[in-house]
C-alpha positions in Angstrom: 13.6 24.1 -24.0 15.2 21.7 -21.6 13.6 18.3 -21.2 14.2 16.1 -18.2 13.8 12.4 -18.7 10.5 10.8 -17.9 10.1 9.8 -14.3 8.0 6.9 -13.2 5.3 7.9 -10.7 6.7 5.6 -8.0 10.2 7.3 -8.2 8.5 10.7 -8.2 6.6 9.9 -4.9 9.9 9.1 -3.2 11.4 12.4 -4.5 8.2 14.3 -3.6 8.3 13.5 0.1 12.0 14.2 0.5 11.5 17.9 -0.4 11.3 20.6 2.2 9.2 23.7 1.7 10.8 26.6 -0.2 12.4 29.4 1.8 10.1 32.5 2.3 11.2 35.9 1.1 14.5 35.4 -0.7 13.3 32.7 -3.0 15.0 32.6 -6.4 13.4 32.0 -9.7 16.0 29.6 -10.9 15.3 26.2 -12.3 17.4 24.2 -9.9 16.4 20.7 -8.8 14.6 22.0 -5.7 12.6 24.5 -7.8 11.6 21.8 -10.3 10.7 19.5 -7.4 8.4 22.1 -5.9 6.7 22.6 -9.3 6.3 18.8 -9.5 4.8 18.6 -6.0 2.3 21.3 -6.9 1.1 19.6 -10.1 1.3 16.1 -8.6 -0.9 17.0 -5.6 -3.5 18.7 -7.8 -3.6 15.8 -10.3 -3.8 13.2 -7.5 -6.7 15.1 -6.0 -8.5 15.2 -9.4 -8.0 11.5 -9.7 -9.5 11.0 -6.2 -12.6 12.9 -7.1 -13.2 11.7 -10.6 -11.7 8.2 -10.9 -11.7 6.7 -7.4 -15.5 6.3 -7.1 -17.4 3.1 -7.8 -15.6 -0.1 -9.1 -12.0 0.4 -10.1 -11.4 -2.4 -12.4 -10.0 -2.7 -15.9 -8.9 0.5 -17.6 -10.7 2.7 -15.0 -8.7 1.0 -12.2 -5.5 1.4 -14.1 -6.1 5.2 -14.7 -7.1 5.8 -11.1 -3.7 4.9 -9.8 -0.9 7.5 -9.9 1.8 4.9 -10.3 0.4 4.2 -13.8 1.4 7.6 -15.1 4.6 9.0 -16.6 5.7 12.5 -15.8 7.5 14.8 -18.2 8.9 18.2 -17.3 9.8 21.1 -19.6 11.6 24.1 -18.1 10.6 27.4 -19.8 11.8 30.9 -19.1 9.1 31.7 -16.5 7.2 28.5 -16.1 7.3 24.7 -15.9 5.3 22.5 -18.1 4.4 19.1 -16.5 2.7 16.4 -18.4 1.1 13.3 -16.8 0.4 10.6 -19.4 -0.7 7.0 -18.8 1.9 4.3 -18.9 1.5 1.4 -21.3 -1.8 -0.3 -20.4 -1.4 -4.1 -20.5 -5.0 -4.5 -21.8 -4.6 -2.4 -24.9 -4.1 1.1 -26.1 -5.1 4.1 -24.0 -6.3 7.2 -25.9 -6.5 10.2 -23.6 -6.1 10.3 -19.9 -3.7 12.5 -17.9 -3.2 16.2 -18.1 -0.7 19.0 -18.8 0.0 21.6 -16.1 1.6 25.0 -16.5 3.2 26.1 -13.2 4.7 29.5 -12.6 8.3 29.7 -11.5 8.9 31.4 -8.1 5.3 31.1 -6.9 4.6 27.5 -8.0 1.0 28.6 -8.8 -0.8 26.5 -11.4 -1.5 28.8 -14.3 -3.5 26.3 -16.3 -4.5 22.7 -16.6 -5.3 21.0 -19.8 -6.9 17.5 -19.5 -5.9 15.0 -22.2 -9.2 13.7 -23.7 
């Protein structure tokens, strides 16, 4: 298993929007930087949408406000034979220890489809 270093969400956003769509048809199933970036984009967009529907309602103060913002998550990527494992975990919370929050995504290589999502409770 290959582990990439943890990326801050802010740096990821910059990377995310610099990526072009994958080529149709002759797409390879390699784990090059563009392929990893597409897997990140897929998981990131889904996780951000989930935060929008579950965390960004009502007052966003304290821990809830912290967990509602994507820039407060770390991203870890594992490259497997036929899939990518992407973990979103909360960064260090200045007000104390955070138990839970975030999620793990399994994304298929080649198709960039989300195979499963496991929320961290």
